[in-house]
C-alpha positions in Angstrom: 0.1 0.0 0.4 1.6 3.2 -1.0 0.0 6.5 0.3 -0.2 10.4 -1.8 3.1 11.1 -0.6 2.0 15.1 -1.2 3.9 16.8 1.3 0.7 18.1 2.2 0.2 20.3 -0.9 -2.0 20.5 -4.1 -0.7 20.6 -7.3 -1.5 22.7 -10.3 -2.7 22.7 -13.8 0.8 24.1 -15.2 2.5 21.4 -13.1 0.5 18.7 -14.7 1.3 20.5 -17.7 4.8 21.1 -17.9 6.1 17.7 -16.0 4.2 16.0 -19.5 5.8 18.0 -21.8 9.5 17.9 -20.1 9.3 13.6 -19.2 8.3 12.6 -22.9 12.1 13.9 -23.9 13.4 13.3 -20.4 12.7 10.2 -18.2 15.1 10.4 -15.6 13.6 14.3 -14.9 12.7 13.2 -11.0 15.9 11.4 -10.6 18.4 13.0 -7.8 20.7 13.2 -10.4 18.3 16.2 -12.9 17.2 17.6 -9.5 18.7 21.4 -10.1 17.5 20.9 -13.9 13.8 19.7 -12.9 14.0 22.7 -9.9 14.4 25.2 -13.1 12.0 23.2 -15.7 8.8 23.1 -13.4 9.9 26.5 -11.0 9.9 24.3 -7.7 11.9 23.8 -4.6 13.0 19.9 -4.1 9.7 19.0 -1.6 7.4 20.9 -4.6 9.1 18.4 -6.7 8.4 15.5 -4.6 4.9 16.8 -4.4 4.7 16.9 -8.2 5.8 13.2 -8.6 3.3 12.1 -6.2 0.2 13.8 -7.7 1.5 12.3 -11.0 1.7 8.6 -9.6 -1.3 8.4 -8.1 -3.2 10.0 -10.5 -1.8 7.6 -12.8 -0.3 10.0 -15.3 3.1 8.8 -14.9 4.6 5.3 -13.7 7.8 4.3 -13.2 10.2 4.0 -9.8 13.5 5.5 -8.5 15.7 7.3 -11.4 13.2 6.9 -14.8 9.2 7.6 -15.3 6.9 7.5 -18.0 4.1 9.1 -19.5 1.0 6.3 -19.9 -1.3 5.8 -21.6 -3.6 7.4 -19.7 -1.6 10.8 -19.5 -1.0 10.0 -23.4 -4.8 10.5 -23.7 -5.0 13.4 -22.1 -2.6 15.1 -23.7 -3.9 13.9 -26.8 -6.7 15.6 -26.5 -6.4 18.2 -24.3 -2.9 19.8 -24.8 -3.6 22.7 -22.2 -5.7 21.1 -19.4 -8.5 23.3 -20.2 -11.6 21.0 -20.1 -13.3 19.7 -17.4 -13.8 15.7 -18.8 -9.5 16.0 -18.2 -10.1 16.9 -14.5 -13.1 14.4 -13.6 -10.5 11.5 -15.5 -8.2 13.0 -13.2 -10.2 13.0 -10.3 -11.5 9.4 -11.4 -7.8 7.8 -12.0 -7.0 8.9 -8.4 -10.2 7.1 -6.6 -9.1 3.8 -8.2 -5.7 4.0 -8.2 -3.2 1.9 -6.5 -2.3 5.3 -4.4 -5.2 6.8 -3.6 -5.2 7.0 -0.2 -6.0 9.3 2.1 -7.8 10.4 -1.6 -10.5 7.6 -1.5 -10.9 7.4 1.9 -11.3 11.6 2.1 -14.2 10.7 0.1 -16.0 8.0 1.6 -15.6 9.6 4.5 -18.5 12.3 3.2 -21.9 11.9 3.4 -23.8 11.6 0.3 -27.3 12.4 0.7 -28.1 14.9 3.3 -24.3 16.2 2.7 -24.2 17.3 5.8 -20.7 19.8 7.0 -18.7 18.0 8.6 -15.5 19.3 11.4 -12.0 18.8 9.4 -10.9 17.7 12.3 -14.0 14.4 12.6 -12.9 14.0 8.7 -8.6 13.9 10.0 -10.0 11.1 12.8 -12.4 9.4 10.6 -9.3 8.7 7.2 -6.6 8.1 9.6 -9.5 5.2 10.8 -10.0 4.2 8.1 -6.5 3.9 6.2 -5.1 1.9 9.6 -7.8 -0.2 8.7 -6.9 -1.3 5.3 -3.3 -2.2 6.1 -3.0 -5.9 8.8 0.3 -4.5 10.1 2.0 -0.9 11.2 4.9 -2.2 9.3 2.8 -2.2 5.6 2.5 1.8 6.1 5.8 1.8 4.9 7.2 4.2 7.5 4.5 6.8 6.9 3.6 8.1 10.6 0.2 8.3 11.1 0.5 12.3 11.8 1.6 11.9 8.0 -2.1 11.1 6.6 -3.5 14.3 8.5 -0.6 16.1 6.2 -0.7 14.5 3.2 -5.0 14.8 3.8 -4.6 18.6 4.2 -2.7 18.5 0.6 -5.7 17.2 -0.9 -8.6 19.5 0.7 -6.0 22.6 -0.9 -6.8 20.9 -4.1 -10.4 21.7 -4.2 -10.3 25.6 -2.8 -9.6 28.8 -4.8 -8.4 28.5 -8.3 -7.1 24.8 -8.7 -8.7 22.8 -11.6 -10.8 20.3 -9.2 -12.4 23.4 -7.4 -14.0 24.6 -10.2 -15.8 21.4 -10.9 -17.2 21.8 -7.8 -17.0 18.6 -6.0 -15.9 19.4 -2.3 -17.1 22.4 -0.7 -15.0 23.8 2.3 -15.8 26.8 4.7 -13.7 28.5 7.5 -15.9 28.8 10.7 -14.9 31.5 13.1 -13.8 29.9 16.3 -14.9 26.1 14.8 -12.8 25.8 12.0 -12.7 24.2 8.7 -15.7 22.4 7.7 -16.1 19.7 4.7 -18.9 18.3 3.0 -19.8 17.0 -0.7 -20.4 19.7 -3.5 -23.0 19.7 -6.2 -21.4 19.6 -9.4 -22.6 18.5 -12.5 -22.6 15.3 -13.3 -22.6 14.0 -17.0 -23.8 10.6 -18.7 -19.9 10.3 -19.9 -18.5 11.2 -16.3 -20.8 8.4 -14.9 -20.1 5.6 -17.8 -16.2 6.3 -16.9 -16.8 5.9 -13.2 -18.4 2.6 -13.7 -16.3 1.0 -16.2 -13.6 1.6 -13.9 -15.0 0.2 -10.7 -15.9 -2.6 -12.9 -12.0 -3.0 -13.9 -11.0 -2.4 -10.2 -13.4 -4.1 -8.0 -15.8 -6.5 -10.0 -13.6 -7.7 -12.8 -14.8 -11.1 -13.0 -18.3 -10.7 -12.6 -20.9 -10.2 -15.1 -23.3 -7.7 -12.5 -23.3 -6.3 -9.7 -26.3 -5.0 -6.8 -26.8 -1.4 -6.9 -25.8 -1.9 -3.0 -22.4 -2.9 -3.8 -21.7 0.3 -6.4 -22.5 2.3 -3.2 -20.3 0.2 -0.3 -17.1 0.8 -2.9 -18.0 4.0 -3.2 -18.9 5.1 -6.2 -21.9 8.0 -5.3 -19.5 9.4 -3.4 -16.6 9.7 -5.9 -19.1 11.3 -8.3 -20.6 13.4 -5.4 -24.2 12.1 -6.3 -26.4 11.0 -3.6 -27.5 7.3 -4.0 -30.7 8.1 -5.4 -29.7 10.6 -8.1 -26.7 7.7 -9.1 -30.0 5.1 -9.6 -32.0 7.1 -11.9 -29.0 8.5 -13.5 -27.8 4.9 -14.3 -31.3 4.0 -15.5 -31.7 6.3 -18.0 -28.4 5.4 -19.4 -28.7 2.3 -20.0 -32.3 3.0 -22.1 -30.4 4.6 -24.3 -29.9 2.9 -27.4 -26.4 4.0 -27.7 -25.5 3.0 -24.5 -27.1 -0.5 -24.8 -24.0 -2.9 -24.9 -22.4 -1.1 -22.0 -25.0 -2.1 -19.3 -28.1 -2.7 -17.9 -30.4 -1.6 -15.3 -32.7 -4.1 -14.0 -35.2 -2.7 -11.3 -36.5 -5.4 -7.9 -38.4 -4.9 -5.3 -35.7 -5.2 -2.8 -32.5 -5.0 -4.7 -31.7 -3.2 -8.3 -28.8 -4.7 -10.2 -26.1 -3.8 -13.2 -25.4 -6.2 -15.4 -22.0 -5.0 -17.4 -22.1 -5.0 -21.1 -18.9 -6.3 -23.4 -18.2 -2.5 -24.3 -18.3 -1.1 -20.8 -14.1 -0.4 -21.0 -12.4 2.5 -19.2 -9.9 2.8 -22.1 -12.9 3.4 -24.5 -15.1 5.6 -21.6 -11.8 7.6 -21.5 -11.9 8.6 -25.1 -15.3 9.2 -24.9 -15.4 11.3 -22.1 -12.6 13.7 -23.3 -13.6 13.9 -26.9 -17.4 14.1 -26.4 -18.5 15.6 -22.6 -19.7 18.9 -22.1 -17.8 21.4 -20.1 -19.3 21.3 -16.5 -17.5 24.3 -14.8 -19.4 25.4 -12.3 
């Protein structure tokens, strides 16, 4: 298990774009031997270089270890369809890629700790405790935390929360709302983003691959338990309704079908529900959903 070692900081649109540009020519950009050049190219100090690399690995835009990193097929698809990373669909893909990454903690647990129905405001201190408990529960022994301290999770969470405030691209999607209450600290809750059918299909395809790879169908409740509603910032009823509508569209009938039962709805996966295909459709056809 690997955590997002983001040094408590978010990443910017420019850092993502510039890193891809340089790594296409120089695979050892993040090596210690190239640290001086990397600082110049990315206009960043040593700690920020670690932040940038961490976010790119978590988002599965790059892969590798040690001295060399390469752009993944996902990273290539993003830059081919949106060279300046200006589209909302690009950042939906970025967000969902982290949710289903091997380096998705404590990002995924942050979303899983938020309430998807009433979307109540939750104190930040409570979120920290909830996420720490979730992450610790996922490892069988403290040694598997690979040297991370429990206090480090709080730092990483701070960097994650800041991805959703100010002028950060994920903030412009409206996934997370954050506010400061005088004398009481910070409160957060799931936002009210505009979630297109293209986004939902891609999220479902990713969940199928990572959680239900050998299944031909799942109960709707299993999707909720795996966090699909929270990752999309939708209430369970809204997600159910939109999946039902998508399944009835002629274009998507080979991707999924929705079966309604008295006590248990289910989704059957079609042969065309493939995350590579849904990604390209999302990047090429999805309308802008900036708030």
